[in-house]
Backbone as CSV, one residue per row, in Angstrom:
resi,resn,N_x,N_y,N_z,CA_x,CA_y,CA_z,C_x,C_y,C_z
1,MET,29.626,24.823,-6.332,29.256,23.986,-5.203,30.238,22.823,-5.123
2,LYS,30.756,22.594,-3.938,31.728,21.529,-3.755,30.996,20.209,-3.526
3,VAL,31.395,19.177,-4.246,30.778,17.864,-4.128,31.464,17.116,-3.001
4,PRO,30.707,16.624,-2.000,31.344,15.895,-0.905,31.961,14.598,-1.413
5,GLN,33.091,14.250,-0.845,33.807,13.044,-1.234,33.574,11.953,-0.197
6,LEU,33.501,10.723,-0.650,33.397,9.597,0.254,34.700,9.444,1.001
7,PRO,34.645,9.073,2.297,35.889,8.819,3.011,36.661,7.725,2.295
8,GLY,37.958,7.906,2.180,38.790,6.896,1.548,38.952,7.090,0.059
9,SER,38.184,7.994,-0.545,38.365,8.229,-1.968,39.646,9.025,-2.149
10,PRO,40.301,8.920,-3.296,41.575,9.596,-3.478,41.506,11.080,-3.168
11,ALA,40.401,11.741,-3.510,40.307,13.178,-3.265,40.168,13.486,-1.786
12,ALA,39.680,12.522,-0.983,39.458,12.760,0.434,40.688,12.424,1.275
13,ARG,41.678,11.749,0.706,42.879,11.375,1.452,43.818,12.571,1.587
14,PRO,44.401,12.724,2.744,45.404,13.768,2.886,46.650,13.411,2.093
15,PRO,47.533,14.355,1.868,48.762,14.054,1.126,49.489,12.892,1.773
16,GLY,50.120,12.088,0.968,50.847,10.931,1.456,50.023,9.664,1.370
17,GLY,48.751,9.788,0.967,47.925,8.601,0.768,47.425,7.971,2.049
18,ARG,47.679,8.581,3.188,47.234,7.999,4.447,45.887,8.591,4.802
19,GLY,45.088,7.862,5.424,43.772,8.330,5.805,43.055,7.214,6.515
20,PRO,41.766,7.254,6.524,41.028,6.229,7.249,41.145,4.849,6.615
21,PHE,41.583,4.787,5.366,41.750,3.516,4.681,43.175,3.415,4.187
22,PRO,43.733,2.214,4.193,45.067,2.066,3.633,45.025,2.250,2.121
23,ALA,46.160,2.542,1.564,46.262,2.659,0.113,45.894,1.319,-0.505
24,PRO,45.380,1.311,-1.728,45.008,0.046,-2.369,46.187,-0.934,-2.354
25,GLY,45.866,-2.175,-1.997,46.889,-3.215,-1.976,47.643,-3.292,-0.669
26,VAL,47.506,-2.338,0.228,48.195,-2.372,1.516,47.270,-3.012,2.530
27,ARG,47.789,-4.004,3.227,46.988,-4.713,4.201,47.111,-4.038,5.556
28,GLN,45.993,-3.864,6.232,45.992,-3.182,7.512,45.644,-4.192,8.597
29,HIS,46.375,-4.148,9.698,46.108,-5.044,10.823,45.579,-4.224,11.974
30,ASP,44.521,-4.676,12.574,43.922,-3.978,13.699,44.171,-4.732,14.994
31,GLY,45.336,-5.252,15.182,45.644,-5.974,16.406,45.054,-7.365,16.356
32,PRO,44.580,-7.861,17.519,44.109,-9.241,17.584,42.864,-9.512,16.746
33,SER,42.056,-8.494,16.509,40.854,-8.703,15.702,41.245,-8.815,14.236
34,ARG,40.787,-9.840,13.557,41.140,-10.060,12.156,39.954,-9.776,11.241
35,ARG,38.937,-9.073,11.720,37.806,-8.749,10.859,38.238,-7.742,9.822
36,ARG,37.663,-7.866,8.642,38.019,-6.914,7.598,37.350,-5.586,7.894
37,PRO,38.023,-4.485,7.591,37.407,-3.180,7.834,36.181,-3.009,6.947
38,ARG,35.211,-2.262,7.456,34.011,-1.996,6.664,34.361,-1.068,5.519
39,THR,33.698,-1.297,4.402,33.917,-0.417,3.255,33.185,0.887,3.492
40,ALA,33.512,1.882,2.706,32.848,3.176,2.828,31.346,3.026,2.604
41,ALA,30.979,2.218,1.617,29.559,2.016,1.323,28.852,1.363,2.506
42,GLU,29.503,0.381,3.143,28.888,-0.282,4.297,28.703,0.699,5.454
43,ARG,29.688,1.563,5.663,29.568,2.555,6.738,28.438,3.534,6.447
44,ILE,28.364,4.011,5.219,27.327,4.980,4.854,25.953,4.345,4.973
45,LEU,25.797,3.119,4.468,24.506,2.437,4.559,24.120,2.171,6.007
46,GLY,25.115,1.863,6.848,24.852,1.625,8.258,24.384,2.872,8.981
47,GLU,24.756,4.049,8.471,24.372,5.299,9.112,23.017,5.810,8.635
48,LEU,22.508,5.272,7.538,21.213,5.710,7.029,20.098,5.193,7.921
49,PRO,19.025,5.948,8.091,17.889,5.428,8.853,17.249,4.283,8.085
50,ALA,16.629,3.390,8.816,15.952,2.260,8.166,14.857,2.812,7.256
51,LEU,14.823,2.305,6.040,13.830,2.774,5.075,12.646,1.829,5.089
52,SER,11.484,2.347,4.912,10.293,1.514,4.821,9.362,2.118,3.793
53,ALA,8.402,1.305,3.379,7.432,1.782,2.397,6.621,2.911,3.010
54,PRO,6.251,3.892,2.216,5.433,4.971,2.769,4.108,4.429,3.283
55,ARG,3.696,4.979,4.401,2.457,4.524,5.003,1.395,5.583,4.818
56,PRO,0.149,5.198,4.950,-0.913,6.190,4.842,-0.670,7.339,5.816
57,SER,-0.987,8.553,5.393,-0.590,9.748,6.117,-1.281,9.975,7.447
58,GLY,-2.501,9.592,7.640,-3.214,9.924,8.855,-2.930,8.998,10.020
59,LEU,-2.163,7.950,9.812,-1.947,6.965,10.853,-0.620,7.188,11.558
60,ASP,-0.499,6.606,12.738,0.719,6.693,13.528,1.820,5.923,12.797
61,HIS,2.878,6.621,12.374,3.921,5.990,11.571,4.795,5.034,12.375
62,ARG,4.685,5.085,13.706,5.458,4.140,14.512,4.785,2.781,14.527
63,ARG,3.540,2.725,14.128,2.790,1.491,14.139,2.954,0.782,12.808
64,SER,2.941,-0.533,12.848,3.097,-1.284,11.605,1.870,-1.112,10.720
65,LEU,2.070,-1.419,9.471,0.989,-1.334,8.495,-0.173,-2.246,8.887
66,VAL,0.145,-3.443,9.374,-0.897,-4.400,9.764,-1.674,-3.871,10.964
67,ARG,-0.976,-3.335,11.946,-1.665,-2.773,13.124,-2.558,-1.613,12.719
68,SER,-2.096,-0.795,11.783,-2.913,0.312,11.301,-4.180,-0.202,10.624
69,ALA,-4.031,-1.239,9.805,-5.188,-1.818,9.117,-6.170,-2.413,10.123
70,ILE,-5.642,-3.099,11.143,-6.514,-3.683,12.175,-7.247,-2.582,12.926
71,SER,-6.528,-1.527,13.284,-7.140,-0.410,14.004,-8.259,0.228,13.181
72,LEU,-8.007,0.436,11.904,-9.038,1.004,11.026,-10.254,0.085,10.945
73,LEU,-10.008,-1.211,10.803,-11.110,-2.164,10.699,-11.916,-2.221,11.989
74,LEU,-11.240,-2.209,13.133,-11.944,-2.245,14.409,-12.797,-0.998,14.612
75,ASN,-12.269,0.146,14.220,-12.993,1.401,14.393,-14.094,1.599,13.359
76,ARG,-13.911,1.018,12.184,-14.907,1.146,11.108,-15.115,-0.220,10.443
77,PRO,-15.817,-1.149,11.121,-16.039,-2.476,10.546,-16.706,-2.442,9.168
78,ALA,-17.406,-1.371,8.861,-18.069,-1.259,7.557,-17.063,-1.183,6.415
79,LEU,-15.780,-0.991,6.729,-14.752,-0.937,5.684,-14.375,-2.338,5.170
80,ALA,-14.757,-3.379,5.880,-14.346,-4.746,5.533,-14.600,-5.137,4.078
81,PRO,-15.748,-4.804,3.466,-15.965,-5.210,2.073,-14.906,-4.676,1.098
82,LEU,-14.225,-3.602,1.466,-13.160,-3.078,0.596,-12.006,-4.068,0.467
83,ALA,-11.901,-5.001,1.421,-10.778,-5.942,1.442,-11.041,-7.237,0.689
84,GLU,-12.262,-7.439,0.210,-12.604,-8.727,-0.414,-11.691,-9.085,-1.581
85,GLU,-11.388,-8.122,-2.434,-10.551,-8.400,-3.603,-9.097,-8.686,-3.209
86,ALA,-8.606,-7.982,-2.197,-7.211,-8.139,-1.781,-7.010,-9.305,-0.814
87,LEU,-8.086,-9.796,-0.211,-7.977,-10.828,0.825,-7.217,-12.079,0.397
88,PRO,-7.451,-12.626,-0.799,-6.684,-13.818,-1.180,-5.167,-13.572,-1.189
89,TRP,-4.759,-12.361,-1.502,-3.329,-12.035,-1.476,-2.853,-11.826,-0.053
90,ILE,-3.609,-11.063,0.713,-3.193,-10.713,2.072,-3.065,-11.963,2.939
91,GLU,-3.980,-12.913,2.781,-3.918,-14.106,3.628,-2.692,-14.972,3.329
92,ARG,-2.038,-14.763,2.189,-0.815,-15.502,1.840,0.442,-14.833,2.392
93,LEU,0.289,-13.599,2.842,1.431,-12.825,3.319,1.935,-13.389,4.641
94,GLU,3.221,-13.692,4.685,3.830,-14.198,5.911,4.443,-13.014,6.648
95,GLN,3.678,-12.541,7.644,4.072,-11.352,8.378,3.320,-11.368,9.705
96,PRO,3.958,-10.911,10.780,3.243,-10.883,12.062,1.958,-10.054,11.962
97,GLY,0.919,-10.547,12.572,-0.353,-9.833,12.608,-1.295,-10.166,11.470
98,ILE,-0.788,-10.728,10.392,-1.641,-11.031,9.242,-2.714,-12.069,9.584
99,PRO,-2.381,-13.168,10.280,-3.452,-14.134,10.595,-4.589,-13.497,11.401
100,LEU,-4.264,-12.615,12.343,-5.293,-11.941,13.123,-6.115,-10.996,12.251
101,PHE,-5.453,-10.240,11.396,-6.154,-9.326,10.501,-7.117,-10.093,9.591
102,VAL,-6.658,-11.206,9.048,-7.496,-12.027,8.161,-8.684,-12.590,8.936
103,GLU,-8.441,-13.036,10.163,-9.517,-13.569,10.995,-10.576,-12.486,11.272
104,LEU,-10.114,-11.274,11.587,-11.033,-10.156,11.808,-11.832,-9.833,10.541
105,LEU,-11.125,-9.809,9.411,-11.803,-9.521,8.140,-12.880,-10.554,7.835
106,ARG,-12.522,-11.825,7.956,-13.479,-12.890,7.647,-14.708,-12.811,8.569
107,HIS,-14.456,-12.568,9.846,-15.560,-12.473,10.805,-16.471,-11.286,10.457
108,THR,-15.853,-10.162,10.122,-16.607,-8.950,9.808,-17.387,-9.104,8.500
109,LEU,-16.754,-9.718,7.506,-17.430,-9.929,6.221,-18.624,-10.883,6.363
110,ALA,-18.510,-11.844,7.283,-19.600,-12.815,7.479,-20.778,-12.205,8.229
111,ARG,-20.565,-11.037,8.851,-21.618,-10.386,9.627,-21.758,-8.923,9.220
112,PRO,-22.353,-8.669,8.062,-22.514,-7.272,7.621,-23.254,-6.454,8.675
113,GLY,-22.793,-5.244,8.896,-23.435,-4.362,9.853,-22.927,-4.512,11.277
114,ILE,-21.968,-5.421,11.501,-21.429,-5.608,12.852,-20.729,-4.324,13.295
115,GLY,-20.841,-4.004,14.571,-20.198,-2.817,15.111,-18.919,-3.166,15.849
116,THR,-18.231,-2.152,16.279,-16.963,-2.346,16.993,-17.159,-3.166,18.260
117,GLY,-18.167,-2.834,19.051,-18.411,-3.552,20.306,-18.673,-5.030,20.083
118,ALA,-19.514,-5.334,19.115,-19.841,-6.739,18.825,-18.621,-7.483,18.288
119,LEU,-17.808,-6.781,17.521,-16.587,-7.401,16.984,-15.613,-7.718,18.116
120,LEU,-15.441,-6.770,19.034,-14.564,-7.011,20.186,-15.116,-8.131,21.067
121,GLU,-16.428,-8.176,21.228,-17.055,-9.226,22.032,-16.822,-10.599,21.399
122,ALA,-16.894,-10.665,20.080,-16.666,-11.938,19.382,-15.240,-12.438,19.578
123,PHE,-14.307,-11.516,19.814,-12.909,-11.895,19.994,-12.469,-11.807,21.462
124,ALA,-13.433,-11.782,22.372,-13.126,-11.642,23.798,-12.232,-12.773,24.310
125,GLY,-12.391,-13.976,23.822,-11.576,-15.099,24.280,-10.293,-15.289,23.487
126,HIS,-10.045,-14.446,22.512,-8.869,-14.560,21.656,-7.607,-14.166,22.438
127,PRO,-6.478,-14.821,22.170,-5.233,-14.457,22.874,-4.832,-12.981,22.685
128,GLN,-5.279,-12.362,21.598,-4.937,-10.965,21.327,-6.069,-10.006,21.696
129,ALA,-7.011,-10.455,22.536,-8.181,-9.641,22.873,-7.796,-8.294,23.485
130,GLU,-6.822,-8.272,24.388,-6.416,-7.013,25.018,-5.824,-6.048,23.994
131,ALA,-4.982,-6.573,23.120,-4.377,-5.727,22.080,-5.463,-5.173,21.159
132,LEU,-6.449,-5.997,20.831,-7.552,-5.538,19.976,-8.341,-4.423,20.670
133,ALA,-8.577,-4.593,21.950,-9.317,-3.565,22.694,-8.553,-2.242,22.692
134,ARG,-7.215,-2.310,22.858,-6.407,-1.084,22.826,-6.451,-0.442,21.445
135,LEU,-6.363,-1.260,20.395,-6.408,-0.713,19.032,-7.770,-0.106,18.712
136,ALA,-8.811,-0.665,19.292,-10.150,-0.127,19.048,-10.330,1.242,19.702
137,LEU,-9.528,1.534,20.707,-9.626,2.813,21.411,-8.813,3.921,20.745
138,VAL,-8.013,3.570,19.744,-7.199,4.571,19.054,-8.113,5.573,18.363
139,ASP,-7.871,6.845,18.639,-8.671,7.897,18.012,-8.163,8.112,16.593
140,LEU,-9.009,7.885,15.623,-8.631,8.047,14.223,-9.160,9.378,13.714
141,PRO,-8.251,10.326,13.486,-8.709,11.617,12.993,-9.167,11.512,11.541
142,GLY,-10.117,12.325,11.202,-10.558,12.355,9.807,-11.998,11.913,9.656
143,GLU,-12.489,12.123,8.459,-13.858,11.761,8.137,-13.872,10.367,7.532
144,ASN,-15.083,9.851,7.335,-15.221,8.498,6.799,-14.502,8.319,5.465
145,GLN,-14.581,9.323,4.582,-13.918,9.196,3.275,-12.402,9.109,3.438
146,GLY,-11.863,9.884,4.349,-10.422,9.851,4.593,-9.986,8.518,5.172
147,LEU,-10.784,7.974,6.090,-10.447,6.682,6.688,-10.574,5.559,5.663
148,GLU,-11.545,5.692,4.778,-11.686,4.703,3.701,-10.452,4.720,2.812
149,ALA,-9.965,5.910,2.487,-8.753,6.024,1.663,-7.552,5.442,2.395
150,GLU,-7.463,5.667,3.710,-6.359,5.104,4.505,-6.411,3.576,4.468
151,PHE,-7.616,3.023,4.635,-7.771,1.570,4.646,-7.423,0.987,3.281
152,ARG,-7.902,1.640,2.220,-7.557,1.187,0.863,-6.036,1.219,0.655
153,GLY,-5.385,2.253,1.177,-3.927,2.354,1.070,-3.222,1.220,1.799
154,CYS,-3.702,0.895,2.994,-3.133,-0.238,3.745,-3.294,-1.538,2.966
155,LEU,-4.496,-1.752,2.434,-4.767,-2.979,1.681,-3.879,-3.071,0.450
156,ALA,-3.722,-1.968,-0.261,-2.897,-1.963,-1.472,-1.447,-2.286,-1.133
157,GLN,-0.948,-1.722,-0.043,0.442,-1.995,0.335,0.622,-3.439,0.789
158,LEU,-0.334,-3.961,1.540,-0.244,-5.359,1.971,-0.303,-6.298,0.771
159,ARG,-1.154,-5.984,-0.190,-1.242,-6.802,-1.404,0.076,-6.757,-2.175
160,ARG,0.652,-5.566,-2.285,1.936,-5.411,-2.980,3.032,-6.211,-2.274
161,GLN,3.034,-6.176,-0.940,4.019,-6.946,-0.185,3.846,-8.442,-0.421
162,ALA,2.595,-8.885,-0.504,2.329,-10.301,-0.760,2.821,-10.702,-2.146
163,VAL,2.607,-9.847,-3.131,3.085,-10.128,-4.490,4.616,-10.203,-4.492
164,GLU,5.261,-9.238,-3.847,6.733,-9.233,-3.796,7.264,-10.465,-3.072
165,GLN,6.570,-10.869,-2.010,6.992,-12.052,-1.267,6.893,-13.302,-2.142
166,ARG,5.826,-13.397,-2.920,5.649,-14.555,-3.809,6.695,-14.541,-4.923
167,ILE,6.979,-13.363,-5.472,8.016,-13.251,-6.511,9.354,-13.717,-5.952
168,ALA,9.686,-13.261,-4.760,10.963,-13.653,-4.140,11.016,-15.164,-3.937
169,TRP,9.891,-15.751,-3.515,9.869,-17.202,-3.310,10.071,-17.938,-4.633
170,LEU,9.372,-17.487,-5.671,9.509,-18.140,-6.981,10.939,-18.016,-7.506
171,LYS,11.541,-16.836,-7.335,12.903,-16.641,-7.827,13.917,-17.472,-7.047
172,SER,13.583,-17.848,-5.820,14.521,-18.625,-5.004,14.503,-20.112,-5.347
173,ARG,13.515,-20.556,-6.117,13.424,-21.976,-6.501,14.515,-22.304,-7.517
174,PRO,15.175,-23.437,-7.352,16.212,-23.793,-8.318,15.653,-24.088,-9.710
175,VAL,14.448,-24.664,-9.756,13.836,-25.007,-11.039,12.344,-24.660,-10.960
176,LEU,11.841,-24.074,-12.031,10.408,-23.753,-12.096,9.788,-24.505,-13.259
177,ASP,8.640,-25.138,-12.995,7.939,-25.766,-14.107,7.222,-24.663,-14.895
178,GLU,6.580,-25.031,-15.980,5.951,-24.031,-16.852,4.874,-23.227,-16.128
179,GLY,4.119,-23.893,-15.268,3.064,-23.191,-14.520,3.639,-22.108,-13.612
180,LEU,4.739,-22.429,-12.895,5.364,-21.453,-12.005,6.059,-20.338,-12.793
181,LYS,6.630,-20.690,-13.950,7.240,-19.651,-14.799,6.178,-18.671,-15.276
182,SER,5.018,-19.205,-15.648,3.921,-18.366,-16.103,3.437,-17.462,-14.963
183,GLU,3.351,-18.033,-13.751,2.936,-17.240,-12.597,3.941,-16.126,-12.323
184,LEU,5.223,-16.444,-12.403,6.263,-15.435,-12.163,6.160,-14.303,-13.182
185,ARG,5.965,-14.644,-14.450,5.819,-13.600,-15.479,4.613,-12.714,-15.194
186,ARG,3.516,-13.339,-14.806,2.289,-12.589,-14.494,2.514,-11.653,-13.320
187,LEU,3.175,-12.156,-12.267,3.421,-11.350,-11.077,4.372,-10.187,-11.382
188,LEU,5.385,-10.465,-12.188,6.335,-9.404,-12.558,5.626,-8.315,-13.368
189,SER,4.665,-8.707,-14.184,3.928,-7.705,-14.955,2.984,-6.888,-14.074
190,MET,2.599,-7.439,-12.921,1.718,-6.727,-12.001,2.455,-5.617,-11.250
191,ARG,3.756,-5.703,-11.211,4.556,-4.704,-10.485,4.368,-3.311,-11.059
192,GLY,4.333,-3.220,-12.366,4.314,-1.931,-13.037,3.013,-1.314,-13.138
């Protein structure tokens, strides 16, 4: 089996050393533009599709994780208690849609047994009321157990994103006191 070569690698250059890239040490001018040519790695990475974390299987993959979680919650408000443990993490996540999701969760948790209609009515004056109504109309295939697993998956991924976001913030600090160092160690151990 022949192993494909990266463009510009010695094996991929035609005889004479000429090819899409100049020989090492040779400077190439592209006319008036003085931007440096992209490296092979930059070109390859630019051609790859955007990667994202795997999403729960039964949901529309074009929709964000937060929208999927909101849709599940609107369609099955009884799922809200599953979020109690993850809520302190999720509410710290800086991401579009999170404040609305947290608001929906808190409202639903405060009113056990609330249905979709009553939940939508409670948010009738909200700026996102129309979007919520559309999400509530999304047909969710599957049985209650499957939807519960989907919701748990959304919550787990949102919690993981919140942990990663906090780790990144802690690592970006120039100096950490002992309390923050301890928190960083704890969070890093939670990754595995």
